VMD Tcl script that draws the C-alpha trace (Angstrom):
set ca {
  {10.74 4.06 -4.46}
  {9.56 1.92 -7.34}
  {8.80 -1.76 -7.26}
  {12.46 -2.76 -7.53}
  {12.78 -3.08 -3.75}
  {13.82 -6.70 -4.12}
  {15.31 -7.67 -7.45}
  {14.83 -10.12 -10.27}
  {16.35 -9.03 -13.58}
  {13.99 -9.81 -16.45}
  {14.13 -8.31 -19.95}
  {16.79 -5.86 -18.71}
  {14.70 -4.29 -15.96}
  {13.89 -5.06 -12.34}
  {10.69 -6.48 -10.91}
  {9.89 -7.83 -7.43}
  {11.18 -11.26 -6.52}
  {8.63 -13.16 -4.42}
  {8.94 -16.69 -3.07}
  {5.91 -18.10 -1.30}
  {8.02 -20.56 0.70}
  {11.35 -20.49 2.45}
  {14.22 -21.93 0.44}
  {15.22 -25.22 2.14}
  {17.93 -24.68 4.73}
  {17.63 -20.90 4.76}
  {14.92 -20.26 7.37}
  {16.34 -17.89 10.00}
  {19.84 -18.09 8.54}
  {20.20 -14.38 9.20}
  {19.91 -14.94 12.96}
  {22.48 -17.73 12.99}
  {26.24 -18.08 12.88}
  {28.53 -17.92 9.86}
  {27.32 -15.13 7.60}
  {24.37 -14.40 9.89}
  {24.29 -11.84 12.68}
  {24.77 -14.32 15.57}
  {21.42 -13.15 16.97}
  {20.54 -16.47 18.54}
  {23.93 -16.63 20.25}
  {23.39 -13.10 21.54}
  {20.12 -14.07 23.20}
  {21.84 -16.92 25.03}
  {24.09 -14.31 26.62}
  {21.01 -12.30 27.67}
  {18.86 -15.14 29.04}
  {18.92 -13.85 32.64}
  {18.67 -10.17 31.75}
  {15.46 -8.10 31.69}
  {14.50 -5.82 28.83}
  {12.15 -2.94 28.23}
  {10.15 -2.19 25.07}
  {11.66 -0.04 22.34}
  {9.56 1.75 19.70}
  {10.70 1.34 16.09}
  {9.05 3.48 13.42}
  {8.73 1.72 10.07}
  {8.47 4.38 7.37}
  {7.28 2.22 4.51}
  {4.33 1.05 2.39}
  {2.18 0.16 5.41}
  {2.01 -2.71 7.90}
  {-0.56 -5.46 8.40}
  {-0.97 -4.83 12.12}
  {-3.28 -7.85 12.43}
  {-0.66 -10.34 11.23}
  {-0.49 -13.42 13.48}
  {3.28 -13.09 13.90}
  {3.14 -9.43 14.91}
  {0.59 -9.71 17.70}
  {1.75 -7.79 20.75}
  {4.40 -6.10 18.62}
  {2.42 -3.10 17.37}
  {2.78 0.36 18.91}
  {-0.30 1.84 20.53}
  {-0.52 5.60 21.04}
  {-1.33 5.91 24.77}
  {-2.70 9.43 24.31}
  {-5.26 8.56 21.63}
  {-8.75 7.10 22.17}
  {-9.44 4.70 19.27}
  {-12.29 5.49 16.92}
  {-13.68 8.63 18.55}
  {-12.71 10.80 15.55}
  {-11.06 13.30 17.89}
  {-7.43 14.37 17.92}
  {-7.06 13.50 21.60}
  {-3.33 14.17 21.82}
  {-3.66 17.31 19.68}
  {-0.78 16.40 17.40}
  {-2.78 17.18 14.26}
  {-3.52 13.54 13.40}
  {-6.96 12.19 14.29}
  {-7.11 8.69 15.76}
  {-3.46 7.94 15.06}
  {-3.59 4.88 17.30}
  {-0.89 2.81 15.59}
  {0.86 5.45 13.49}
  {-0.13 7.54 10.49}
  {-0.73 7.22 6.76}
  {0.59 10.17 4.73}
  {-0.72 8.55 1.52}
  {-4.43 8.97 2.15}
  {-7.18 11.51 2.64}
  {-9.75 12.29 5.31}
  {-12.37 10.20 3.45}
  {-10.35 7.07 4.07}
  {-9.15 6.76 0.47}
  {-5.55 5.71 -0.11}
  {-2.99 6.30 -2.82}
  {-1.27 3.17 -4.12}
  {0.60 4.22 -7.27}
  {2.90 7.17 -7.86}
  {5.33 8.51 -10.42}
  {9.06 8.18 -10.01}
  {10.71 11.40 -8.85}
  {12.44 11.83 -12.20}
  {9.03 11.60 -13.89}
  {7.65 14.30 -11.59}
  {10.65 16.53 -12.32}
  {10.29 16.03 -16.08}
  {6.56 16.81 -15.92}
  {6.96 19.87 -13.67}
  {9.74 21.51 -15.69}
  {8.81 20.41 -19.19}
  {7.06 23.63 -20.24}
  {9.76 25.75 -18.63}
  {12.78 24.19 -20.32}
  {11.70 22.44 -23.53}
  {13.72 24.02 -26.34}
  {15.80 26.21 -24.02}
  {19.51 26.65 -24.76}
  {21.32 26.12 -21.42}
  {24.00 28.59 -22.55}
  {21.43 31.36 -22.10}
  {20.76 30.50 -18.46}
  {22.41 32.34 -15.57}
  {22.04 29.28 -13.32}
  {21.64 25.98 -15.16}
  {21.48 23.66 -12.11}
  {17.74 23.11 -12.37}
  {17.93 22.79 -16.14}
  {20.44 19.95 -16.00}
  {18.38 18.15 -13.36}
  {15.45 18.43 -15.78}
  {17.53 17.33 -18.78}
  {18.87 14.27 -16.94}
  {15.41 13.32 -15.68}
  {13.93 13.70 -19.17}
  {16.65 11.56 -20.75}
  {16.20 8.81 -18.17}
  {12.41 8.74 -18.43}
  {12.37 8.74 -22.22}
  {15.09 6.09 -22.30}
  {13.12 3.78 -20.03}
  {9.91 4.35 -21.98}
  {11.75 3.48 -25.20}
  {13.04 0.29 -23.57}
  {9.54 -0.68 -22.41}
  {7.98 0.02 -25.82}
  {9.37 -3.25 -27.16}
  {7.15 -5.16 -24.73}
  {3.82 -3.53 -25.62}
  {3.05 -6.13 -28.27}
  {3.80 -8.87 -25.77}
  {1.39 -7.30 -23.34}
  {-1.37 -7.27 -25.93}
  {-0.69 -10.90 -26.83}
  {-0.66 -12.15 -23.24}
  {3.01 -13.11 -23.48}
  {3.98 -12.31 -19.88}
  {3.10 -13.82 -16.53}
  {0.90 -11.77 -14.19}
  {3.79 -10.36 -12.18}
  {5.80 -9.19 -15.18}
  {2.66 -7.84 -16.84}
  {1.81 -5.78 -13.75}
  {5.33 -4.38 -13.56}
  {5.32 -3.21 -17.17}
  {1.82 -1.75 -16.90}
  {2.66 0.07 -13.66}
  {5.74 1.59 -15.28}
  {3.79 2.75 -18.32}
  {0.63 3.90 -16.56}
  {2.05 5.38 -13.37}
  {5.78 5.37 -12.64}
  {6.94 6.82 -15.98}
  {3.73 8.61 -17.02}
  {4.34 12.37 -16.87}
  {0.61 13.02 -17.21}
  {-0.44 10.90 -14.22}
  {-1.51 13.08 -11.28}
  {-0.29 11.16 -8.27}
  {-1.30 13.70 -5.64}
  {-4.88 14.62 -6.47}
  {-6.35 11.99 -4.14}
  {-4.44 13.31 -1.14}
  {-5.22 16.93 -1.96}
  {-2.22 18.69 -0.43}
  {0.57 20.65 -2.11}
  {3.66 18.40 -1.99}
  {5.90 21.46 -2.33}
  {4.37 23.21 0.70}
  {5.97 21.87 3.86}
  {3.75 24.01 6.08}
  {0.70 22.02 4.92}
  {1.15 19.12 7.33}
  {-2.28 17.86 8.38}
  {-3.30 15.43 5.67}
  {-3.61 11.66 5.42}
  {-5.55 9.21 7.58}
  {-5.02 6.52 10.21}
  {-5.09 3.50 7.86}
  {-1.55 2.34 8.61}
  {-1.83 -0.74 6.39}
  {-3.10 0.79 3.15}
  {-3.86 -1.10 -0.07}
  {-0.48 -2.86 -0.51}
  {1.50 -3.50 2.67}
  {3.68 -6.42 1.54}
  {6.95 -4.53 1.75}
  {6.32 -2.81 5.07}
  {4.93 -5.96 6.68}
  {8.00 -7.95 5.66}
  {10.29 -5.24 7.02}
  {8.34 -5.22 10.29}
  {8.58 -8.98 10.64}
  {12.37 -8.89 10.26}
  {12.48 -6.43 13.15}
  {9.76 -7.80 15.39}
  {8.18 -11.14 14.41}
  {7.56 -13.32 17.46}
  {10.66 -15.38 18.19}
  {10.58 -19.13 18.54}
  {6.97 -19.80 17.55}
  {7.82 -21.70 14.37}
  {5.82 -19.34 12.16}
  {7.98 -17.80 9.47}
  {11.32 -16.26 10.37}
  {12.12 -14.91 13.83}
  {12.33 -11.19 14.41}
  {15.70 -9.82 15.47}
  {14.29 -7.88 18.45}
  {12.16 -9.62 21.08}
  {10.82 -6.59 22.97}
  {9.83 -4.01 20.40}
  {6.78 -2.06 19.26}
  {6.31 -1.24 15.57}
  {4.96 2.21 14.69}
  {3.69 2.16 11.10}
  {4.15 5.43 9.18}
  {2.85 4.82 5.66}
  {4.86 6.95 3.25}
  {6.11 4.75 0.38}
  {3.79 4.11 -2.62}
  {4.31 1.98 -5.70}
  {6.59 4.63 -7.15}
  {8.86 7.16 -5.47}
  {8.09 8.63 -2.08}
  {7.59 12.39 -1.84}
  {10.26 14.33 0.07}
  {7.55 16.09 2.02}
  {6.03 12.82 3.23}
  {9.45 11.53 4.25}
  {10.26 14.69 6.22}
  {6.90 14.67 8.00}
  {7.12 10.93 8.68}
  {10.49 11.35 10.38}
  {9.18 14.19 12.51}
  {6.04 12.21 13.38}
  {8.14 9.24 14.49}
  {10.36 11.39 16.70}
  {7.48 13.33 18.25}
  {5.65 10.12 19.13}
  {8.47 8.35 20.89}
  {10.29 6.24 18.30}
  {13.85 5.44 19.32}
  {14.77 3.82 16.00}
  {13.49 4.69 12.51}
  {13.76 2.17 9.69}
  {13.89 3.72 6.22}
  {13.85 0.96 3.58}
  {13.36 3.32 0.65}
  {15.39 5.56 -1.59}
  {15.51 7.34 -4.94}
  {17.91 8.96 -7.37}
  {16.46 12.48 -7.23}
  {15.41 14.56 -4.22}
  {14.12 18.06 -5.07}
  {13.54 18.97 -1.42}
  {16.72 17.56 0.09}
  {17.11 20.50 2.44}
  {13.75 19.92 4.14}
  {14.43 16.18 4.45}
  {17.82 16.88 6.01}
  {16.22 19.29 8.47}
  {13.88 16.49 9.57}
  {16.80 14.08 9.83}
  {18.72 16.60 11.92}
  {15.64 16.85 14.16}
  {15.77 13.09 14.71}
  {19.52 13.20 15.14}
  {19.50 15.90 17.81}
  {16.76 14.02 19.66}
  {18.91 10.91 19.84}
  {16.83 8.81 17.44}
  {18.78 6.32 15.33}
  {17.92 6.33 11.61}
  {18.62 3.20 9.56}
  {18.57 3.64 5.76}
  {18.77 1.01 3.02}
  {21.67 1.58 0.61}
  {19.57 0.73 -2.47}
  {19.38 -2.05 -5.05}
  {21.15 -0.70 -8.13}
  {24.53 -2.46 -7.70}
  {26.26 0.91 -7.81}
  {28.75 2.94 -5.79}
  {26.66 5.43 -3.83}
  {29.77 7.41 -2.97}
  {29.48 8.55 -6.59}
  {25.76 8.20 -7.38}
  {23.72 8.85 -4.22}
  {20.59 7.07 -3.09}
  {18.53 9.73 -1.29}
  {18.32 10.47 1.57}
  {22.07 10.22 2.04}
  {24.76 11.68 4.26}
  {26.80 12.40 1.10}
  {25.09 15.69 0.22}
  {24.23 17.29 3.54}
  {23.37 20.93 2.87}
  {23.20 21.58 6.60}
  {26.94 20.83 6.81}
  {26.35 19.07 10.11}
  {27.38 15.39 10.28}
  {24.64 13.08 11.48}
  {25.56 11.24 14.67}
  {22.65 8.81 14.47}
  {22.45 7.57 10.88}
  {23.47 4.23 9.42}
  {23.33 3.18 5.76}
  {23.13 -0.56 5.19}
  {24.18 -2.83 2.33}
  {22.87 -6.36 1.75}
  {24.96 -9.47 2.35}
  {24.23 -13.14 1.58}
  {24.72 -16.51 3.26}
  {27.49 -17.30 0.78}
  {31.20 -16.70 1.30}
  {33.93 -14.93 -0.60}
  {33.04 -12.52 -3.39}
  {29.44 -13.80 -3.34}
  {29.00 -12.41 0.17}
  {27.87 -9.05 -1.25}
  {24.41 -9.44 -2.78}
  {24.72 -8.83 -6.51}
  {22.03 -6.13 -6.41}
  {23.32 -4.23 -3.38}
  {24.63 -0.71 -3.57}
  {27.94 -0.13 -1.82}
  {30.25 2.70 -0.86}
  {33.54 2.84 1.02}
  {32.51 6.19 2.53}
  {28.70 6.25 2.62}
  {27.62 2.65 3.31}
  {28.44 1.91 6.94}
  {28.00 -1.84 7.30}
  {26.32 -4.83 5.71}
  {23.60 -7.13 7.02}
  {21.71 -10.14 5.63}
  {19.43 -9.18 2.73}
  {19.12 -12.25 0.50}
  {16.58 -15.07 0.88}
  {14.84 -13.56 3.89}
  {11.65 -15.43 4.83}
  {9.23 -13.39 6.91}
  {5.80 -11.82 7.29}
  {3.57 -10.49 4.52}
  {-0.12 -9.47 4.74}
  {-2.96 -11.85 5.62}
  {-0.79 -13.79 8.10}
  {1.25 -15.18 5.22}
  {5.03 -15.42 4.70}
  {7.34 -14.88 1.75}
  {11.00 -14.99 0.89}
  {12.17 -11.55 -0.29}
  {15.49 -9.91 -0.93}
  {16.95 -6.41 -1.08}
  {18.74 -3.82 1.00}
  {15.18 -3.17 2.17}
  {15.56 -6.42 4.12}
  {19.09 -5.64 5.33}
  {18.16 -2.29 6.91}
  {15.56 -3.74 9.33}
  {18.11 -6.35 10.39}
  {20.15 -3.48 11.79}
  {17.10 -1.60 13.07}
  {16.14 -4.76 14.95}
  {19.69 -5.19 16.22}
  {19.80 -1.61 17.52}
  {16.38 -1.97 19.14}
  {17.38 -5.24 20.78}
  {20.52 -3.68 22.27}
  {18.59 -0.63 23.47}
  {15.95 -2.80 25.13}
  {18.54 -4.72 27.19}
  {20.92 -1.81 27.76}
  {18.57 1.20 28.06}
  {21.15 3.47 29.67}
  {23.24 3.43 26.48}
  {22.47 6.18 23.97}
  {21.59 5.31 20.39}
  {24.89 6.87 19.33}
  {26.75 4.49 21.64}
  {24.78 1.56 20.28}
  {25.43 2.67 16.70}
  {29.15 2.94 17.47}
  {29.23 -0.50 19.06}
  {27.42 -2.07 16.09}
  {30.08 -0.66 13.78}
  {33.06 -1.50 16.00}
  {31.95 -5.10 16.57}
  {30.97 -5.95 13.00}
  {32.63 -9.11 11.69}
  {35.29 -7.83 9.29}
  {36.13 -9.91 6.24}
  {39.42 -9.61 4.36}
  {41.15 -11.36 1.50}
  {38.66 -10.35 -1.18}
  {36.75 -7.27 -2.29}
  {34.31 -7.05 0.65}
  {36.30 -4.51 2.77}
  {36.08 -1.86 0.03}
  {32.28 -2.00 -0.06}
  {31.59 -0.17 3.21}
  {33.14 1.91 5.96}
  {33.60 -1.09 8.26}
  {34.13 -3.83 5.70}
  {31.97 -5.98 7.92}
  {28.62 -7.58 8.76}
  {26.69 -6.83 11.95}
  {27.50 -9.29 14.77}
  {25.02 -9.13 17.63}
  {26.90 -11.56 19.86}
  {29.95 -9.32 19.80}
  {27.76 -6.22 20.17}
  {26.03 -7.60 23.28}
  {29.40 -8.32 24.84}
  {30.57 -4.76 24.13}
  {27.32 -3.25 25.38}
  {27.54 -5.23 28.59}
  {31.09 -4.02 29.13}
  {30.06 -0.40 28.50}
  {27.08 -0.77 30.81}
  {29.15 -2.22 33.66}
  {31.82 0.43 33.31}
  {29.36 3.14 34.33}
  {27.53 1.24 37.07}
}
mol new
graphics top color blue
foreach p $ca { graphics top sphere $p radius 0.5 }
foreach p [lrange $ca 0 end-1] q [lrange $ca 1 end] { graphics top cylinder $p $q radius 0.2 }
display resetview
């Protein structure tokens, strides 16, 4: 996934939107009433009820596990002895005490930048298809993937070319300058080798033992913010409150500044399942996925093990029923429907047509439900806080909601909890919101707790 995880449209392209302080009146709005998830009301209903910890895997850019607002909220591998440089639990990952980093090497070096998937496709197939007439091909599927990727990359490079003079003249602020340079030097550069540091073959899914145990990495802003939405200490007055109060975050670093590799995603999902995660948050996505089959196999592995996967719908303001944001349930080559997968769009604290965040993807068939994703103030590295936006923020709202319900109602399966979250969503009518998702609603934890309690009592 590239840097457009939270959007600000400038010069016709997207760069990160960062606010160092909460917008007045918005702190914790997502946990409140109205367009929030009624989280605080839900906890009032649970005040005399005990909970048990739930492990949530955050497959992301890395997590600052030393953040002041995440203390006591980080998963610890009980089978691993820290720092002894021995694979104590024999899972193939040495000293994976708090998770694993698939974007590093055994020397402790970490990858930060990567190409977009379309750039990798263009680079890989350029020599094979340049100048080829598709009419001469027996199967032109790969060719057209290449042709589309090439057209998109060259189109974006042409668009960026107009800003090169401005870069040389110091016209842009530091943030915009970094975005343009990253696009030119890494994301859209077909000659940039974004896997040499790691040293594996990204097309070989049997080569699994690579990376290191640095679960924060060089740039953990995105993953730390996601983790805070799920798990930040509630009620301490520091930043926003996490949705779940009894949760452990497992950091699985997989998402660089650029698009994630399918292989890393597949292995990250399997790692999370094998190490006890009950919920997996996946705030990433891309337009191309060359190894969809292997990713779907990993997702099916999570699904059949009862692990709930939460995926961000994406930030392109498009209908993902038509143009998918991978991984997606839309093109499932296994032809087996996932029981434990939710795709989440981003809502706002506004009403009416403005309730859908202007950047959020949507889909009447493939986006399940919406959750708050605009003006979300929470944790970022170095015990700091920022206000970010994106479906990347909406997905952990639901991951936190699912984890919270599981912690208080442990006898319910994740499928039951998923079903309850969908059935109890606050449905809005009278404007275009119902057509944007399967439910036409926003997650409502107060209603979900009531339904979970009813389901729990009916079997006891």
